[in-house]
C-alpha positions as a printed Julia matrix, in Angstrom:
118×3 Matrix{Float64}:
  74.23  112.21  131.65
  75.98  108.88  132.23
  75.08  105.58  130.67
  73.22  103.2   133.0
  75.35  100.32  134.28
  73.07   97.74  132.65
  73.95   99.24  129.23
  77.66   99.29  129.99
  77.94   95.65  131.04
  77.59   94.23  127.48
  80.06   96.84  126.22
  82.59   95.79  128.85
  82.04   92.1   127.97
  82.61   92.94  124.29
  85.76   94.93  125.09
  87.19   92.12  127.23
  86.56   89.62  124.43
  88.18   92.02  121.96
  91.17   92.39  124.3
  91.58   88.6   124.36
  91.35   88.43  120.56
  93.99   91.14  120.21
  96.31   89.4   122.68
  95.98   86.14  120.72
  96.63   87.99  117.47
  99.72   89.62  118.98
 101.07   86.17  119.89
 100.29   84.8   116.42
 102.09   87.69  114.76
 105.14   87.08  116.9
 105.2    83.42  115.81
 104.63   84.32  112.13
 107.51   86.8   112.04
 110.26   85.24  109.89
 112.85   86.82  112.19
 111.46   84.75  115.09
 112.95   81.66  113.43
 116.52   81.64  114.72
 117.44   78.71  112.47
 117.35   81.1   109.51
 120.82   82.28  110.57
 122.2    78.77  110.04
 121.46   78.59  106.33
 122.87   80.48  103.41
 119.6    81.72  102.02
 119.53   83.23   98.59
 119.03   86.96   98.23
 115.4    86.54   97.21
 114.69   84.34  100.25
 116.32   86.92  102.51
 114.32   89.69  100.84
 111.13   87.69  101.45
 112.11   87.32  105.12
 112.76   91.05  105.4
 109.41   91.84  103.8
 107.64   89.36  106.07
 109.31   90.87  109.11
 108.39   94.41  108.09
 104.8    93.35  107.48
 104.69   91.59  110.85
 106.1    94.68  112.59
 103.42   96.95  111.1
 100.62   94.55  112.02
 102.05   94.16  115.53
 102.11   97.93  116.02
  98.53   98.24  114.78
  97.45   95.42  117.08
  99.23   97.02  120.04
  97.57  100.38  119.31
  94.15   98.7   119.14
  94.89   96.89  122.41
  95.8   100.19  124.06
  92.55  101.79  122.83
  90.5    98.86  124.14
  92.18   99.01  127.56
  91.74  102.78  127.78
  88.07  102.36  126.91
  87.63   99.68  129.59
  89.16  102.11  132.09
  86.72  104.82  131.01
  83.82  102.38  131.47
  85.02  101.48  134.98
  85.52  105.17  135.89
  82.08  106.16  134.63
  83.54  108.26  131.82
  82.56  106.04  128.89
  80.89  107.84  126.02
  82.12  111.3   126.98
  84.26  113.19  124.5
  87.79  113.61  125.85
  87.93  117.14  124.47
  84.55  118.83  124.98
  83.16  116.37  127.61
  79.82  116.11  125.78
  78.28  112.69  125.16
  79.45  110.94  122.0
  76.62  109.97  119.67
  75.48  106.39  120.32
  75.61  105.61  116.58
  79.29  106.54  116.6
  79.91  104.34  119.65
  77.96  101.54  117.97
  80.36  101.64  115.04
  83.47  102.12  117.19
  82.99  101.44  120.91
  86.5   102.8   121.53
  85.7   106.25  120.07
  87.23  108.94  122.26
  85.89  112.07  120.55
  82.53  113.29  119.32
  82.27  113.89  115.58
  82.88  117.65  115.89
  86.01  117.29  118.02
  87.31  114.44  115.87
  86.97  116.66  112.78
  88.77  119.58  114.43
  91.46  117.27  115.86
  92.52  115.76  112.54
């Protein structure tokens, strides 16, 4: 059973909005990264200021990777919607419970396969 197109349209609209939000967040993180400020090389910052920059950079890197992973999941889900594969478990090919998709529209696996996968 496939989902009717009229049910998939709002999901696709949501995913496109989420993609835009993630792209904006990715840009913000790039600007917030202390290492993006090239003028920091011109000063003789104290050790604690440099440590704060390193911590800020590490934090920015982690958040950027998480954002990129979420962006990839959203784009993969949009592809599944367009190919008529949305809501099907990637492993067993059965339909994913709608409650699960309601919580996470990018879910790729049904509950049983997700449990056995992890």
